[in-house]
Backbone as CSV, one residue per row, in Angstrom:
resi,resn,N_x,N_y,N_z,CA_x,CA_y,CA_z,C_x,C_y,C_z
1,UNK,156.424,-40.124,229.665,156.586,-40.073,228.239,156.811,-41.594,227.662
2,UNK,156.123,-41.882,226.509,156.044,-43.309,225.950,157.411,-43.577,225.452
3,UNK,157.642,-44.809,225.206,159.010,-45.158,224.463,159.269,-44.662,223.254
4,UNK,158.269,-44.488,222.374,158.608,-43.846,221.001,158.948,-42.448,221.227
5,UNK,158.359,-41.785,222.007,158.839,-40.202,222.308,160.199,-40.123,222.940
6,UNK,160.587,-41.099,223.819,161.884,-41.177,224.320,162.807,-41.406,223.290
7,UNK,162.664,-42.360,222.361,163.569,-42.787,221.141,163.783,-41.479,220.493
8,UNK,162.601,-40.629,220.086,162.737,-39.506,219.203,163.843,-38.461,219.974
9,UNK,163.577,-38.266,221.153,164.334,-37.258,221.931,165.724,-37.749,221.899
10,UNK,165.972,-39.150,222.078,167.496,-39.483,222.089,168.085,-39.324,220.757
11,UNK,167.421,-39.775,219.524,168.014,-39.507,218.433,168.261,-38.077,217.959
12,UNK,167.230,-37.244,218.295,167.460,-35.710,218.143,168.612,-35.283,218.798
13,UNK,169.078,-35.738,219.932,170.087,-35.143,220.614,171.437,-35.802,220.115
14,UNK,171.547,-37.022,219.923,172.820,-37.657,219.510,172.956,-38.039,218.101
15,UNK,171.929,-37.862,217.364,172.043,-38.023,215.888,172.043,-39.563,215.398
16,UNK,171.651,-40.466,216.232,171.678,-41.846,215.691,170.551,-42.016,214.650
17,UNK,171.140,-43.051,213.739,169.949,-43.283,212.665,169.542,-44.971,212.944
18,UNK,168.339,-45.224,212.557,167.958,-46.577,212.798,167.307,-47.267,211.543
19,UNK,167.340,-48.506,211.435,166.585,-49.075,210.310,165.579,-50.176,210.786
20,UNK,165.241,-50.060,212.063,164.444,-50.994,212.717,163.048,-51.143,212.044
21,UNK,162.526,-52.250,211.861,161.388,-52.520,211.107,160.090,-51.876,211.822
22,UNK,160.098,-51.427,213.097,159.208,-50.755,213.692,159.118,-49.308,213.231
23,UNK,160.022,-48.709,212.581,160.186,-47.559,212.073,160.120,-47.453,210.665
24,UNK,159.136,-48.263,210.019,159.100,-48.562,208.761,158.449,-47.542,207.897
25,UNK,158.619,-47.479,206.694,158.128,-46.457,205.790,156.652,-46.147,205.866
26,UNK,155.829,-47.318,205.803,154.300,-47.169,206.059,153.874,-48.182,207.162
27,UNK,154.034,-47.840,208.210,153.336,-48.858,209.266,151.868,-48.778,209.085
28,UNK,151.183,-49.900,209.406,149.658,-49.714,209.468,149.181,-48.983,210.756
29,UNK,148.112,-48.544,210.709,147.355,-48.004,211.867,148.020,-46.703,212.359
30,UNK,147.707,-46.335,213.551,148.303,-44.945,214.025,147.548,-43.757,213.622
31,UNK,148.078,-42.730,214.103,147.446,-41.414,213.920,147.215,-41.090,212.485
32,UNK,148.257,-41.485,211.522,148.139,-41.151,210.115,146.731,-41.720,209.666
33,UNK,146.601,-42.895,209.829,145.263,-43.605,209.346,144.153,-42.841,209.885
34,UNK,144.016,-42.649,211.082,142.907,-42.037,211.817,142.566,-40.552,211.264
35,UNK,143.637,-39.743,211.079,143.610,-38.589,210.347,143.022,-38.634,208.913
36,UNK,143.505,-39.568,208.301,143.089,-39.650,206.917,141.661,-39.954,206.678
37,UNK,140.844,-40.558,207.819,139.459,-40.884,207.732,138.656,-39.803,208.154
38,UNK,139.098,-38.658,208.638,138.291,-37.590,209.229,138.088,-36.660,208.082
39,UNK,136.764,-36.013,208.250,136.481,-34.953,207.431,137.085,-33.639,207.910
40,UNK,137.901,-32.930,207.031,138.455,-31.835,207.581,137.715,-30.625,207.720
41,UNK,137.978,-29.674,208.646,137.381,-28.435,208.888,138.378,-27.355,208.564
42,UNK,138.113,-26.672,207.533,139.156,-25.663,206.927,139.230,-24.402,207.874
43,UNK,138.200,-24.065,208.533,138.270,-22.964,209.379,139.212,-23.270,210.598
44,UNK,139.005,-24.477,211.121,139.895,-24.762,212.071,141.391,-24.999,211.592
45,UNK,141.415,-25.518,210.388,142.787,-25.725,209.837,143.425,-24.222,209.685
46,UNK,142.755,-23.365,209.402,143.421,-21.945,209.331,143.921,-21.532,210.666
47,UNK,143.166,-21.829,211.767,143.436,-21.441,212.993,144.825,-22.229,213.505
48,UNK,144.787,-23.473,213.174,145.922,-24.318,213.525,147.145,-23.761,212.790
49,UNK,146.956,-23.434,211.546,148.012,-23.088,210.745,148.808,-21.961,211.301
50,UNK,148.097,-21.153,212.047,148.867,-19.928,212.614,150.138,-20.345,213.337
51,UNK,150.141,-21.530,214.063,151.245,-22.112,214.754,152.444,-22.337,213.578
52,UNK,151.975,-22.763,212.472,152.966,-23.221,211.421,153.465,-21.942,210.601
53,UNK,152.711,-20.893,210.663,153.034,-19.669,209.807,154.292,-18.906,210.181
54,UNK,154.722,-19.195,211.502,155.873,-18.459,211.960,157.185,-18.959,211.064
55,UNK,157.210,-20.097,210.752,158.328,-20.679,209.998,158.014,-20.869,208.428
56,UNK,156.895,-21.444,208.238,156.415,-21.662,206.730,155.918,-20.523,206.149
57,UNK,155.736,-19.416,206.877,154.978,-18.108,206.397,153.489,-18.156,206.221
58,UNK,152.830,-17.157,206.264,151.409,-17.296,206.140,150.933,-17.822,204.716
59,UNK,151.739,-17.533,203.818,151.480,-18.150,202.369,151.676,-19.659,202.292
60,UNK,152.416,-20.162,203.327,152.931,-21.615,203.115,154.110,-21.775,202.201
61,UNK,154.806,-20.712,201.902,155.982,-20.874,200.824,157.187,-21.137,201.355
62,UNK,157.431,-21.224,202.788,158.768,-21.680,203.247,159.640,-20.663,202.921
63,UNK,161.010,-21.065,202.735,162.201,-20.190,202.429,163.032,-20.823,201.513
64,UNK,163.517,-19.963,200.512,164.381,-20.547,199.498,165.867,-20.749,199.828
65,UNK,166.152,-20.253,201.203,167.366,-20.666,201.698,167.514,-22.255,202.244
66,UNK,166.333,-22.909,202.121,166.322,-24.315,202.506,165.962,-24.557,203.915
67,UNK,165.850,-23.675,204.721,165.580,-23.922,206.061,164.138,-24.569,206.338
68,UNK,163.122,-23.906,205.516,161.818,-24.485,205.652,161.172,-24.712,204.322
69,UNK,160.562,-25.866,204.216,159.879,-26.194,202.738,158.603,-25.539,202.493
70,UNK,158.483,-25.436,201.126,157.054,-24.935,200.799,156.047,-26.060,201.206
71,UNK,155.029,-25.678,201.858,153.904,-26.621,202.106,152.727,-26.285,201.189
72,UNK,152.600,-25.045,200.804,151.419,-24.787,199.973,151.283,-25.750,198.789
73,UNK,150.182,-26.200,198.479,149.874,-27.005,197.433,150.328,-28.602,197.527
74,UNK,150.887,-28.724,198.673,151.485,-30.199,198.963,150.206,-31.093,199.258
75,UNK,150.147,-32.530,198.748,149.135,-33.433,198.941,148.959,-33.561,200.477
76,UNK,147.638,-33.483,200.791,147.271,-33.463,202.200,147.797,-34.819,202.895
77,UNK,147.731,-35.878,202.162,148.099,-37.280,202.667,149.549,-37.280,202.951
78,UNK,150.313,-36.603,202.063,151.799,-36.482,202.327,152.077,-35.740,203.680
79,UNK,151.410,-34.649,203.854,151.608,-33.742,205.058,151.158,-34.570,206.227
80,UNK,150.068,-35.174,206.170,149.630,-36.042,207.464,150.655,-37.126,207.870
81,UNK,151.106,-37.729,206.725,152.200,-38.772,207.056,153.359,-38.138,207.682
82,UNK,153.847,-37.023,207.287,155.027,-36.430,207.798,154.814,-35.929,209.138
83,UNK,153.598,-35.388,209.415,153.343,-34.819,210.796,153.168,-35.882,211.808
84,UNK,152.406,-36.976,211.269,152.332,-38.261,212.126,153.631,-38.726,212.485
85,UNK,154.478,-38.939,211.443,155.841,-39.506,211.611,156.519,-38.698,212.684
86,UNK,156.576,-37.386,212.738,157.342,-36.590,213.624,156.749,-36.667,214.988
87,UNK,155.467,-36.750,215.127,154.845,-36.895,216.459,155.008,-38.315,217.028
88,UNK,155.106,-39.147,216.132,155.370,-40.616,216.534,156.824,-41.083,216.792
89,UNK,157.683,-40.053,216.425,159.097,-40.427,216.596,159.650,-41.104,215.583
90,UNK,159.051,-41.222,214.351,159.551,-41.862,213.181,160.331,-41.034,212.272
91,UNK,160.402,-39.598,212.412,161.049,-38.747,211.703,161.725,-37.695,212.648
92,UNK,163.040,-37.460,212.576,163.647,-36.666,213.390,163.637,-35.192,212.933
93,UNK,163.033,-34.348,213.563,162.912,-32.854,213.340,162.858,-32.008,214.605
94,UNK,163.983,-31.970,215.259,163.886,-31.259,216.573,163.484,-29.839,216.543
95,UNK,163.491,-28.998,215.383,162.896,-27.751,215.342,161.355,-27.802,215.394
96,UNK,160.856,-28.629,214.608,159.386,-28.662,214.402,158.819,-29.572,215.363
97,UNK,159.405,-30.452,215.940,158.812,-31.423,217.085,157.916,-30.696,218.066
98,UNK,158.357,-29.735,218.758,157.538,-29.181,219.877,156.240,-28.493,219.308
99,UNK,156.345,-28.100,217.942,155.102,-27.152,217.368,154.141,-28.291,216.807
100,UNK,154.547,-29.502,216.585,153.786,-30.682,215.991,153.017,-31.268,216.871
101,UNK,153.521,-31.201,218.204,152.691,-32.183,219.325,151.240,-31.819,219.473
102,UNK,150.523,-32.682,219.850,149.080,-32.541,220.213,148.756,-31.329,221.074
103,UNK,149.764,-31.161,222.097,149.370,-29.966,223.036,149.676,-28.665,222.260
104,UNK,150.344,-28.650,221.126,150.502,-27.407,220.430,149.459,-27.187,219.520
105,UNK,149.042,-28.092,218.718,148.130,-28.004,217.525,146.861,-28.874,217.725
106,UNK,146.780,-29.812,218.656,145.610,-30.815,218.777,145.884,-32.153,218.170
107,UNK,144.810,-32.993,218.258,144.904,-34.350,217.925,144.639,-34.685,216.387
108,UNK,144.346,-35.892,216.057,144.187,-36.277,214.588,143.358,-35.416,213.781
109,UNK,142.134,-34.816,214.523,141.454,-33.938,213.704,142.168,-32.740,213.399
110,UNK,142.999,-32.118,214.223,143.773,-31.049,213.881,144.647,-31.277,212.642
111,UNK,145.368,-32.549,212.665,145.978,-32.909,211.524,145.329,-32.866,210.187
112,UNK,144.179,-33.316,210.241,143.325,-33.424,208.969,142.830,-31.968,208.624
113,UNK,142.600,-31.172,209.665,142.234,-29.741,209.170,143.323,-28.891,208.632
114,UNK,144.529,-28.875,209.365,145.599,-28.073,208.983,146.109,-28.545,207.619
115,UNK,146.281,-29.792,207.300,146.766,-30.114,206.013,145.917,-29.773,204.835
116,UNK,144.447,-29.891,205.029,143.567,-29.594,204.124,143.702,-28.042,203.710
117,UNK,143.792,-27.227,204.756,143.930,-25.873,204.507,145.275,-25.622,203.759
118,UNK,146.360,-26.275,204.270,147.662,-25.919,203.494,147.624,-26.351,202.105
119,UNK,146.875,-27.497,201.748,146.913,-28.063,200.389,146.241,-27.073,199.529
120,UNK,145.343,-26.331,199.900,144.609,-25.326,199.103,145.242,-23.982,198.766
121,UNK,146.252,-23.772,199.583,147.053,-22.668,199.450,147.701,-22.625,198.009
122,UNK,147.840,-21.459,197.346,148.541,-21.275,195.991,150.120,-21.313,196.213
123,UNK,150.772,-21.867,195.362,152.322,-22.028,195.521,152.856,-20.769,194.945
124,UNK,154.158,-20.668,195.541,155.026,-19.381,195.179,155.368,-19.608,193.667
125,UNK,155.241,-18.595,192.930,155.856,-18.535,191.542,157.307,-18.441,191.403
126,UNK,158.007,-18.181,192.481,159.380,-17.968,192.555,160.073,-18.866,193.501
127,UNK,160.069,-20.151,193.400,160.683,-21.189,194.349,162.165,-20.956,194.129
128,UNK,163.036,-21.394,195.125,164.345,-21.340,194.893,164.886,-22.504,194.040
129,UNK,165.796,-22.116,193.079,166.235,-22.946,192.013,167.697,-23.158,192.004
130,UNK,168.211,-24.158,191.429,169.520,-24.482,191.185,170.298,-23.644,190.303
131,UNK,171.513,-23.730,190.170,172.259,-22.785,189.260,172.364,-23.090,187.799
132,UNK,171.837,-24.226,187.411,172.031,-24.472,186.022,170.720,-24.433,185.245
133,UNK,170.743,-23.305,184.131,169.527,-23.068,183.550,169.192,-24.214,182.492
134,UNK,167.976,-24.232,181.966,167.586,-25.171,180.815,168.551,-24.851,179.732
135,UNK,169.032,-25.994,179.104,170.061,-25.872,177.929,171.336,-26.230,178.289
136,UNK,171.793,-26.001,179.562,173.063,-26.211,179.931,173.311,-27.736,180.114
137,UNK,174.502,-28.326,179.993,174.877,-29.638,180.116,174.439,-30.372,181.336
138,UNK,174.518,-29.349,182.528,174.109,-30.098,183.942,172.798,-30.147,184.025
139,UNK,171.884,-29.240,183.410,170.345,-29.455,183.449,169.985,-30.647,182.585
140,UNK,170.598,-30.881,181.376,170.245,-31.881,180.533,170.592,-33.335,181.317
141,UNK,171.686,-33.215,181.893,171.982,-34.641,182.651,171.106,-34.800,183.780
142,UNK,170.665,-33.806,184.574,169.855,-33.790,185.647,168.374,-34.471,185.044
143,UNK,168.013,-33.918,184.063,166.845,-34.331,183.421,166.827,-35.827,183.087
144,UNK,168.042,-36.353,182.549,168.125,-37.837,182.408,168.179,-38.536,183.570
145,UNK,168.810,-38.000,184.544,168.880,-38.720,185.847,167.335,-38.888,186.433
146,UNK,166.680,-37.836,186.258,165.209,-37.875,186.863,164.440,-38.935,186.043
147,UNK,164.380,-38.831,184.767,163.663,-39.901,183.943,163.931,-41.149,184.378
148,UNK,165.143,-41.564,184.506,165.683,-42.828,184.794,165.169,-43.310,186.288
149,UNK,165.519,-42.392,187.330,165.363,-42.708,188.586,164.243,-42.284,189.405
150,UNK,163.496,-41.256,188.943,162.494,-40.626,189.799,161.122,-40.501,189.165
151,UNK,161.065,-40.654,187.985,159.508,-40.676,187.452,158.529,-41.625,187.879
152,UNK,158.917,-42.877,188.143,158.019,-43.895,188.589,157.309,-43.608,189.769
153,UNK,157.861,-42.900,190.718,157.146,-42.369,191.942,156.724,-41.017,191.862
154,UNK,157.537,-39.996,191.452,157.229,-38.657,191.621,156.508,-38.081,190.335
155,UNK,156.481,-38.784,189.271,155.717,-38.430,188.218,156.645,-37.581,187.137
156,UNK,156.006,-37.662,185.955,156.685,-36.826,184.850,157.109,-35.402,185.193
157,UNK,156.221,-34.771,185.974,156.305,-33.469,186.167,156.417,-33.276,187.656
158,UNK,156.860,-34.148,188.425,157.127,-33.931,189.885,155.871,-33.840,190.753
159,UNK,154.779,-34.323,190.326,153.625,-34.054,190.741,153.165,-35.155,192.037
160,UNK,154.093,-36.070,192.088,153.862,-37.060,193.235,152.539,-37.817,193.074
161,UNK,152.144,-38.487,194.286,150.992,-39.201,194.356,150.452,-39.145,195.724
162,UNK,149.259,-38.646,195.878,148.662,-38.633,197.331,148.259,-40.033,197.617
163,UNK,147.972,-40.926,196.809,147.528,-42.373,197.197,148.583,-43.024,197.790
164,UNK,149.966,-42.813,197.299,151.006,-43.572,197.602,151.843,-42.741,198.623
165,UNK,151.490,-41.555,199.081,152.299,-40.697,199.882,153.569,-40.196,199.413
166,UNK,153.608,-40.088,197.999,154.824,-39.729,197.181,154.579,-38.166,197.289
167,UNK,155.485,-37.212,197.715,155.288,-35.859,197.826,155.415,-35.338,196.367
168,UNK,154.794,-34.086,196.304,154.818,-33.164,195.140,156.121,-32.559,195.262
169,UNK,156.964,-32.670,194.313,158.342,-31.982,194.426,158.326,-30.731,193.366
170,UNK,157.578,-30.519,192.454,157.511,-29.571,191.592,157.360,-28.348,192.501
171,UNK,158.022,-27.237,192.045,157.933,-26.036,192.986,158.478,-25.960,194.313
172,UNK,159.183,-27.067,194.722,159.925,-27.020,196.045,161.156,-26.395,195.788
173,UNK,161.707,-25.866,196.961,162.890,-25.097,196.989,164.071,-26.044,196.729
174,UNK,165.145,-25.647,196.001,166.191,-26.464,195.631,166.996,-26.819,196.955
175,UNK,167.373,-25.883,197.734,168.271,-26.192,198.864,167.538,-27.053,199.880
176,UNK,166.282,-26.925,199.925,165.533,-27.885,200.905,165.608,-29.301,200.199
177,UNK,165.377,-29.407,199.080,165.294,-30.873,198.368,166.703,-31.384,198.408
178,UNK,167.739,-30.468,198.369,169.099,-30.981,198.353,169.373,-31.667,199.737
179,UNK,169.096,-30.924,200.736,169.333,-31.492,202.117,168.662,-32.708,202.335
180,UNK,167.226,-32.844,201.979,166.591,-33.981,202.132,167.216,-35.166,201.272
181,UNK,167.437,-35.027,200.124,168.072,-35.941,199.339,169.360,-36.486,199.785
182,UNK,170.113,-35.646,200.294,171.435,-36.108,200.927,171.097,-37.056,202.036
183,UNK,170.220,-36.524,202.929,169.982,-37.236,204.116,169.290,-38.685,203.822
184,UNK,168.358,-38.704,202.825,167.868,-39.888,202.464,168.935,-41.004,201.791
185,UNK,169.860,-40.328,201.020,170.861,-41.156,200.311,171.850,-41.573,201.315
186,UNK,172.072,-40.917,202.395,173.069,-41.263,203.346,172.395,-42.005,204.747
187,UNK,171.240,-42.416,204.574,170.540,-42.969,205.590,170.278,-42.264,206.901
188,UNK,170.181,-40.968,206.709,169.853,-40.075,207.901,168.372,-39.741,208.207
189,UNK,167.660,-40.062,207.243,166.232,-39.938,207.370,165.500,-41.066,207.517
190,UNK,165.116,-41.254,208.761,164.692,-42.638,209.147,163.201,-42.994,208.627
191,UNK,162.335,-42.038,208.222,161.139,-42.370,207.641,161.144,-42.447,206.042
192,UNK,162.349,-42.543,205.557,162.437,-42.512,203.939,161.821,-43.716,203.442
193,UNK,161.430,-43.580,202.155,160.957,-44.805,201.400,162.089,-45.652,201.100
194,UNK,162.172,-46.951,201.655,163.345,-47.637,201.370,163.497,-47.852,199.838
195,UNK,162.545,-47.845,198.963,162.846,-48.033,197.622,163.690,-46.764,197.039
196,UNK,163.472,-45.543,197.620,164.168,-44.461,197.212,165.573,-44.493,197.679
197,UNK,165.752,-45.059,198.863,167.021,-45.170,199.489,167.929,-45.973,198.501
198,UNK,167.303,-47.204,198.066,168.135,-48.154,197.217,168.345,-47.272,195.819
199,UNK,167.285,-46.655,195.353,167.281,-46.205,194.049,168.573,-45.110,193.885
200,UNK,168.802,-44.314,194.955,169.802,-43.166,194.878,170.960,-43.262,195.551
201,UNK,171.171,-44.438,196.205,172.521,-44.849,196.844,173.723,-44.438,196.153
202,UNK,173.700,-44.764,194.866,174.919,-44.521,194.084,175.098,-43.181,193.533
203,UNK,174.255,-42.267,193.773,174.248,-40.908,193.133,175.511,-40.223,193.884
204,UNK,176.366,-39.582,193.061,177.448,-38.754,193.573,176.823,-37.350,193.923
205,UNK,177.766,-36.652,194.699,177.190,-35.346,195.053,176.805,-34.403,193.832
206,UNK,177.587,-34.557,192.760,177.254,-33.993,191.464,175.938,-34.257,190.846
207,UNK,175.700,-35.729,190.762,174.540,-36.270,190.323,173.332,-35.589,191.026
208,UNK,173.494,-35.487,192.502,172.423,-35.187,193.431,172.149,-33.655,192.968
209,UNK,173.324,-32.712,192.777,173.020,-31.383,192.481,172.181,-31.209,191.213
210,UNK,172.642,-32.070,190.155,172.151,-31.902,188.810,170.699,-32.321,188.722
211,UNK,170.184,-33.436,189.416,168.922,-33.947,189.302,167.955,-32.953,190.155
212,UNK,168.569,-32.466,191.209,167.731,-31.507,192.121,167.494,-30.257,191.342
213,UNK,168.562,-29.841,190.677,168.666,-28.539,189.915,167.313,-28.574,188.835
214,UNK,167.297,-29.806,188.282,166.318,-30.046,187.125,164.888,-29.978,187.836
215,UNK,164.784,-30.729,189.052,163.482,-30.636,189.601,162.990,-29.342,190.030
216,UNK,163.913,-28.521,190.525,163.567,-27.218,191.071,163.122,-26.247,189.819
217,UNK,163.413,-26.741,188.575,163.040,-25.848,187.340,161.861,-26.585,186.835
218,UNK,161.124,-27.626,187.212,159.920,-28.017,186.431,158.902,-27.036,186.755
219,UNK,158.264,-26.742,185.621,157.316,-25.731,185.661,155.992,-26.145,186.518
220,UNK,155.403,-25.283,187.304,154.231,-25.696,188.147,153.223,-25.152,187.324
221,UNK,152.025,-26.001,187.087,150.983,-25.451,186.456,150.288,-24.114,187.026
222,UNK,150.017,-23.214,186.101,149.530,-21.882,186.415,148.370,-21.892,187.311
223,UNK,147.501,-22.792,187.276,146.371,-22.893,188.135,146.801,-23.100,189.652
224,UNK,148.023,-23.644,189.797,148.421,-24.049,191.287,149.256,-22.826,191.729
225,UNK,149.528,-21.780,191.008,150.400,-20.630,191.460,149.712,-19.579,191.930
226,UNK,150.148,-18.851,192.914,149.573,-17.370,193.337,149.887,-16.572,191.984
227,UNK,149.131,-15.503,191.933,149.138,-14.600,190.911,150.462,-13.873,190.790
228,UNK,151.185,-13.748,191.780,152.487,-13.005,191.671,153.228,-13.266,192.943
229,UNK,154.466,-12.985,192.945,155.366,-13.165,194.115,155.201,-12.288,195.287
230,UNK,154.199,-11.209,195.059,153.815,-10.257,196.082,152.518,-10.625,196.585
231,UNK,151.937,-11.798,196.278,150.685,-12.222,196.747,150.834,-12.441,198.429
232,UNK,149.870,-12.056,199.063,149.964,-12.250,200.499,148.501,-13.175,200.888
233,UNK,148.612,-13.896,201.971,147.542,-14.717,202.331,146.338,-13.783,202.915
234,UNK,145.260,-13.674,202.426,144.224,-12.842,202.926,143.683,-13.310,204.303
235,UNK,143.852,-14.503,204.473,143.338,-15.015,205.869,144.155,-14.472,207.072
236,UNK,145.226,-14.030,206.776,146.102,-13.456,207.937,146.466,-11.962,207.726
237,UNK,145.578,-11.258,207.039,145.569,-9.821,206.928,145.514,-9.166,208.249
């Protein structure tokens, strides 16, 4: 086992966090850049995605209890980065780690294939949302916090940026985003963008709840949504 995989195993077991430069937000080279340069094969991507569907569901919608994020519609570049980070030991995810390894899904080509397939899946029209509806004081305060702190990277409508590896957060489940936000704020997610860590380090728990509540309620463009909450992925009939 190489040193980076040993480090990933240790940190998964004892919960250490690191800020080492070698575990930077965007290191050059590596499997991420290799996969980004490959032409994806969607048919193989569908086959690879079968490994993912057990947790993320055949539709790629994840679960609104926050255990698994929605992957459908996410930027392929973002998904490549996160998978490569998990495989290379830059992001701790003990649950996903064995399923993300090359022996489970294949090498860089498999990464390019599966994320291209996932990106084209329509998103759920009923993502998990926070408790405060539009018009409540908490919703309006969350909107203000988002405009001041989040728009520059995630966009006016939570659309993110594939070119800069900023995830699409519109339509994502509230409870999943809450967990990730807290980990990033508290320094527990080692592959987090350092600019975001600095931006949100002063957020209180209530601030966090309000801004993520707002994000969870940003409308997703109709063209990106499945026709109904009952839609099933025909590739897995």
